[in-house]
C-alpha positions in Angstrom: -24.5 29.8 -30.5 -21.0 30.4 -31.7 -20.1 28.5 -34.9 -17.7 25.8 -33.9 -16.1 25.9 -37.3 -15.0 29.5 -36.8 -11.2 29.7 -36.3 -11.5 31.0 -32.8 -7.9 30.6 -31.8 -6.3 31.7 -35.1 -5.6 35.1 -33.6 -4.2 33.4 -30.5 -1.8 31.4 -32.7 -0.7 34.5 -34.5 -0.2 36.3 -31.2 2.0 33.5 -30.0 4.0 33.5 -33.2 4.5 37.2 -33.1 5.5 36.9 -29.4 8.3 34.5 -30.5 9.4 37.0 -33.1 9.4 39.7 -30.5 11.6 37.5 -28.2 14.1 37.1 -31.1 13.9 40.8 -31.6 14.8 41.4 -28.0 17.8 39.1 -28.4 18.7 41.1 -31.4 18.6 44.3 -29.4 20.8 42.7 -26.8 23.3 41.8 -29.5 23.1 45.4 -30.7 23.8 46.7 -27.2 26.8 44.3 -27.0 28.1 45.5 -30.4 27.6 49.1 -29.3 29.7 48.5 -26.2 32.3 46.9 -28.5 32.1 50.0 -30.7 32.9 52.2 -27.8 35.8 50.1 -26.8 37.3 50.0 -30.3 37.4 53.8 -30.4 39.6 53.9 -27.3 41.7 50.7 -27.7 43.8 51.6 -30.7 44.7 55.0 -29.3 45.6 53.7 -25.8 47.3 50.5 -26.7 48.7 51.4 -30.1 47.9 48.0 -31.5 46.6 47.5 -35.0 42.8 47.5 -35.2 41.1 44.2 -36.2 38.9 44.2 -39.3 35.8 43.4 -37.3 36.4 46.2 -34.9 37.1 48.6 -37.7 33.9 47.5 -39.5 31.8 48.1 -36.4 33.3 51.5 -35.8 33.0 52.5 -39.4 29.4 51.3 -39.7 28.2 53.6 -36.9 24.5 53.9 -35.9 23.3 52.8 -39.3 25.2 49.6 -38.9 23.4 48.9 -35.6 20.1 49.5 -37.5 21.1 47.0 -40.2 22.1 44.5 -37.5 18.6 44.7 -36.0 17.0 44.3 -39.4 19.1 41.3 -40.1 18.0 39.7 -36.8 14.3 40.5 -37.6 14.8 39.0 -41.1 16.2 35.8 -39.7 13.5 35.4 -37.1 10.8 36.0 -39.8 12.3 33.5 -42.2 12.6 30.8 -39.5 9.0 31.4 -38.5 7.8 31.1 -42.1 9.8 27.9 -42.6 8.0 26.4 -39.6 4.6 27.7 -40.5 4.4 27.4 -44.3 5.0 23.7 -44.6 3.0 21.0 -46.4 2.8 18.9 -43.2 1.4 21.8 -41.3 -1.0 22.9 -44.1 -2.3 19.4 -44.8 -1.7 17.3 -41.6 -1.4 13.6 -42.1 -3.4 12.9 -39.0 -6.3 15.0 -40.2 -6.4 13.4 -43.7 -6.1 9.9 -42.1 -8.9 10.5 -39.7 -11.2 11.9 -42.4 -10.3 9.0 -44.7 -11.2 6.5 -42.0 -14.5 8.3 -41.2 -15.4 8.3 -44.9 -14.5 4.7 -45.3 -16.7 3.7 -42.4 -19.5 6.1 -43.6 -19.5 8.0 -40.3 -20.2 11.3 -42.1 -21.9 12.9 -39.1 -18.7 12.8 -37.1 -16.7 14.7 -39.7 -17.8 18.2 -38.5 -16.8 17.3 -34.9 -13.4 16.2 -36.2 -12.9 19.4 -38.1 -14.0 21.6 -35.2 -11.1 23.6 -33.9 -8.6 22.4 -36.5 -6.4 25.4 -37.4 -4.6 23.9 -40.3 -5.0 25.3 -43.9 -6.9 22.2 -44.9 -9.1 22.2 -41.8 -10.1 25.9 -42.2 -11.0 25.3 -45.9 -13.1 22.2 -45.1 -14.9 23.9 -42.3 -16.1 26.5 -44.8 -17.3 23.8 -47.1 -19.1 21.7 -44.5 -20.8 24.8 -43.1 -22.3 25.6 -46.5 -23.1 22.0 -47.5 -26.5 21.8 -45.8 -27.9 24.9 -47.5 -25.9 25.1 -50.7 -25.3 21.6 -51.7 -22.1 20.4 -53.3 -21.7 23.4 -55.6 -22.3 25.8 -52.8 -19.9 24.0 -50.5 -17.2 24.0 -53.3 -17.7 27.8 -53.7 -17.4 28.3 -50.0 -14.2 26.3 -49.8 -12.7 28.3 -52.7 -13.5 31.5 -50.8 -12.0 30.2 -47.6 -8.9 29.1 -49.5 -8.5 32.5 -51.1 -8.9 34.3 -47.8 -6.4 32.1 -46.0 -3.9 32.4 -48.9 -4.2 36.2 -48.9 -3.7 36.2 -45.1 -0.5 34.2 -45.5 0.7 36.3 -48.4 0.2 39.5 -46.4 2.9 38.4 -44.0 5.4 38.0 -46.8 5.2 41.8 -47.4 7.4 42.2 -44.3 10.2 40.5 -46.3 9.5 42.8 -49.3 9.7 45.8 -47.0 13.1 44.7 -45.6 14.3 44.1 -49.2 13.2 47.6 -50.1 14.5 49.4 -47.0 17.9 47.8 -47.0 19.3 49.5 -50.1 17.6 52.8 -49.1 19.3 52.8 -45.6 22.5 51.7 -47.3 22.2 54.7 -49.6 21.6 57.0 -46.7 24.8 55.7 -45.1 26.7 56.2 -48.4 25.6 59.8 -48.5 26.5 60.3 -44.8 29.9 58.8 -45.3 30.7 61.0 -48.3 29.5 64.1 -46.3 32.0 63.1 -43.6 34.8 62.9 -46.2 34.0 66.2 -47.9 33.7 67.9 -44.5 37.3 66.9 -43.8 38.3 68.4 -47.1 36.4 71.5 -46.4 37.8 72.1 -43.0 41.3 70.8 -43.2 42.4 73.1 -46.0 44.7 72.1 -48.8 46.3 69.1 -47.1 43.7 66.9 -45.5 44.9 63.7 -43.9 44.3 60.5 -45.8 43.1 58.6 -42.7 40.4 61.1 -42.1 39.2 60.9 -45.7 39.3 57.1 -45.5 37.1 57.1 -42.4 34.2 58.7 -44.2 34.7 56.6 -47.3 34.7 53.4 -45.3 31.5 54.4 -43.6 29.9 54.9 -47.0 31.1 51.6 -48.4 30.2 49.6 -45.3 26.7 51.1 -45.3 26.2 50.1 -49.0 27.5 46.6 -48.3 25.3 46.0 -45.3 22.2 47.4 -47.1 22.7 45.0 -50.0 23.6 42.1 -47.7 20.2 42.5 -46.0 18.2 43.2 -49.1 19.3 40.2 -51.2 18.1 37.4 -48.9 14.9 39.3 -48.1 14.0 39.5 -51.8 15.0 35.9 -52.3 12.8 34.6 -49.4 10.0 36.9 -50.4 9.8 35.2 -53.8 10.4 31.8 -52.3 7.6 31.9 -49.8 5.2 33.5 -52.3 5.7 30.4 -54.5 5.5 28.1 -51.5 2.1 29.6 -50.5 0.8 29.3 -54.0 1.8 25.6 -54.1 0.2 25.0 -50.7 -3.0 26.7 -51.9 -3.3 24.4 -54.9 -2.6 21.3 -52.8 -5.2 22.3 -50.2 -7.7 23.0 -53.0 -7.2 19.6 -54.5 -7.3 17.7 -51.2 -10.4 19.5 -49.9 -12.3 19.0 -53.1 -11.5 15.3 -53.1 -12.6 14.9 -49.5 -15.9 16.9 -50.0 -16.8 15.1 -53.1 -16.2 11.7 -51.4 -18.5 12.8 -48.6 -21.2 14.2 -50.9 -21.2 11.0 -53.0 -21.8 8.8 -49.9 -24.7 10.9 -48.5 -28.3 10.0 -48.9 -30.9 12.7 -49.3 -32.3 11.8 -45.8 -28.9 12.0 -44.1 -28.8 14.2 -41.0 -25.8 16.2 -42.4 -28.1 17.4 -45.1 -31.5 17.7 -43.4 -30.4 19.0 -40.0 -26.9 20.0 -41.0 -27.1 23.5 -39.5 -27.9 22.1 -36.1 -25.2 19.4 -36.5 -22.5 21.8 -37.5 -23.3 24.5 -35.0 -23.4 21.8 -32.2 -26.9 22.8 -31.1 
């Protein structure tokens, strides 16, 4: 029989969260398409109307394809940060309703109902406690504490792995900006190489502006990515400690109230597995 403490829908929750990120990514692509259309219009507008080009239009035109890539990365960064703010919260890791229900069951000494209450709970605390109660019948209190520590470490590692996306964006941003810098300088030197002794200043400025905008955009994406990477790593570490303290207190309270003949100890496997 399937263990009812196994986080069966954890992958489903991750799939739903990633689907939300994909939706935001699609919105980012739509914005990129709109900016691409604006880019095409800004090329023709100054020549036909003879009006001075706005700064935004000039920035879009000077950024070129790399600017569109930076725009997509910024949308992805925003979506990822918003998702992490919603997921990596104290109220989500240690739900008040779960702790209140467990405290009430412990107060009323209804220990046999705790596994059923924890069943299917996908919070950080719920996952850790599931590992402890699964081990309690065979390993005792020490074995249950070790199982909870292992579950805590595994869940913490899973959460930290997602922050590597932020680190990747923080690393790629300056690299793509440097690529744009080199590309813009190549454009400027190409004008000098092909225009002879008197190249036009506007043609030189076009390549230089591309180089500078690419550098600016790369740094602008990288700085918040690195900041939020460190921020969420610290938040996850804090949540891990809080969950460890809360789960240990709950398990010790349960173990202290159990008698040697209690069903959760004698027939704990059957109770936990629901058979």
